[in-house]
C-alpha positions, -999 to 999 in steps of 0.1 A, spaced: -490 602 150 -519 586 132 -551 607 127 -584 593 140 -613 596 116 -645 613 127 -671 588 139 -696 595 111 -669 591 85 -658 558 101 -694 546 101 -696 553 64 -664 534 57 -676 503 77 -709 505 58 -689 506 25 -670 475 36 -703 457 43 -718 467 10 -687 457 -10 -683 423 7 -720 415 5 -720 420 -33 -688 400 -40 -691 363 -49 -655 353 -45 -632 356 -14 -603 370 -34 -624 399 -47 -638 405 -12 -605 407 5 -591 431 -22 -621 454 -17 -616 454 20 -579 462 16 -586 492 -5 -612 505 19 -587 501 48 -559 519 29 -582 549 22 -591 552 59 -557 561 74 -536 589 61 -499 580 53 -508 544 44 -489 532 12 -505 498 11 -531 476 28 -537 439 26 -559 411 39 -546 376 44 -566 345 51 -547 318 71 -553 282 80 -546 266 113 -509 263 106 -505 300 98 -502 293 61 -517 319 38 -547 305 18 -559 337 1 -549 373 0 -558 407 -14 -536 438 -14 -537 473 -29 -500 476 -38 -470 454 -47 -451 465 -16 -477 447 5 -473 415 -15 -435 417 -10 -436 425 27 -462 397 33 -443 371 12 -412 375 34 -433 372 65 -449 339 55 -417 325 41 -399 331 74 -429 321 96 -426 352 117 -438 388 116 -465 411 129 -494 397 109 -487 361 121 -485 373 156 -518 392 153 -534 360 139 -519 337 166 -526 360 196 -559 374 183 -548 409 192 -538 439 172 -500 444 167 -484 478 162 -449 484 148 -440 520 152 -406 518 134 -394 487 117 -358 498 121 -361 497 159 -382 465 160 -367 435 179 -396 411 181 -391 394 147 -354 398 139 -353 378 106 -384 396 92 -370 430 103 -338 424 84 -356 411 53 -380 441 50 -354 468 58 -346 469 21 -383 478 14 -400 512 18 -418 500 50 -412 518 83 -444 512 103 -471 486 103 -504 480 121 -523 447 118 -555 433 134 -568 397 134 -599 387 114 -620 368 140 -651 350 129 -669 334 158 -643 316 178 -618 313 150 -590 336 138 -592 333 100 -565 358 90 -553 393 94 -558 428 81 -528 451 78 -516 486 69 -481 496 58 -465 530 58 -432 544 44 -429 567 74 -419 558 110 -445 564 137 -474 568 112 -496 545 133 -504 545 170 -529 528 194 -558 545 177 -548 529 144 -551 495 159 -585 502 173 -597 516 140 -584 485 122 -603 463 147 -635 481 138 -629 472 101 -619 437 109 -649 426 130 -676 429 104 -652 419 76 -643 386 92 -679 376 97 -688 385 61 -657 368 46 -665 336 66 -700 338 53 -687 340 17 -664 311 23 -693 291 37 -715 299 7 -688 289 -18 -676 257 -1 -696 247 29 -681 212 33 -646 225 30 -652 253 55 -669 230 80 -640 206 79 -615 234 81 -632 248 112 -630 215 130 -593 213 122 -584 249 129 -604 259 160 -579 263 189 -579 279 223 -560 311 227 -555 301 264 -537 269 253 -514 288 230 -506 314 256 -499 288 283 -476 269 259 -458 302 252 -454 306 290 -439 271 293 -413 278 266 -405 312 280 -397 296 314 -379 266 299 -358 285 274 -357 320 290 -370 336 258 -395 364 253 -431 358 243 -426 366 206 -397 341 203 -418 314 220 -448 320 197 -425 320 167 -412 286 177 -447 272 181 -457 285 146 -425 270 130 -430 237 147 -467 236 135 -456 242 100 -427 217 101 -449 189 116 -480 197 95 -499 201 127 -522 229 140 -510 255 164 -533 241 191 -519 206 186 -483 218 190 -493 239 221 -510 209 237 -479 188 231 -458 214 249 -482 215 278 -483 177 281 -445 173 279 -421 168 307 -417 198 332 -387 220 329 -358 208 351 -354 227 383 -323 249 387 
């Protein structure tokens, strides 16, 4: 079971993140600094990473502490499924207590079973109304993380997302403004679209979400646009 840091130590770590990000000029350097601070915060963590994502769930920038994070993340984004993409799309922390017993992302689970990764915790980076990426921790041991790990990661993610968005805006204000217009989406719309697919196809929530993300990538559309298309489509036939 994950150990929870004392409040004063956690406050110092968050202050460290703020200081690191405020002094960085580039997003890549900022996310790498954040990843290292997150890794140091939770015992048993073998690697941490930060991924910035666009409205299609495509990684635009990343920082990681160890090569194992790069490998596990690469598989996730190639397949279009996994805990970090789910955290980004749902805007909620995701906990994987044991990869070997995980059934939410079957292709990702099979792909990472050859890696020394047994448990994962990830939290979305939310700046304003937009989910801009995810922060994640990997462990070689099963059941390293629990609910408190997700809450701890959220405490890191909240100020980090705001500061990373600020850095992005400082570096490329026009690009960021355009990206915000394209990528802002309603979590309610996505959730309702998942509900429609769950009813139509009799699949669990993760499978419905995985389908939406894949379709958004294949069509070059945003997750919101794909979700709106599902909601405006013909109703499911009655049994």
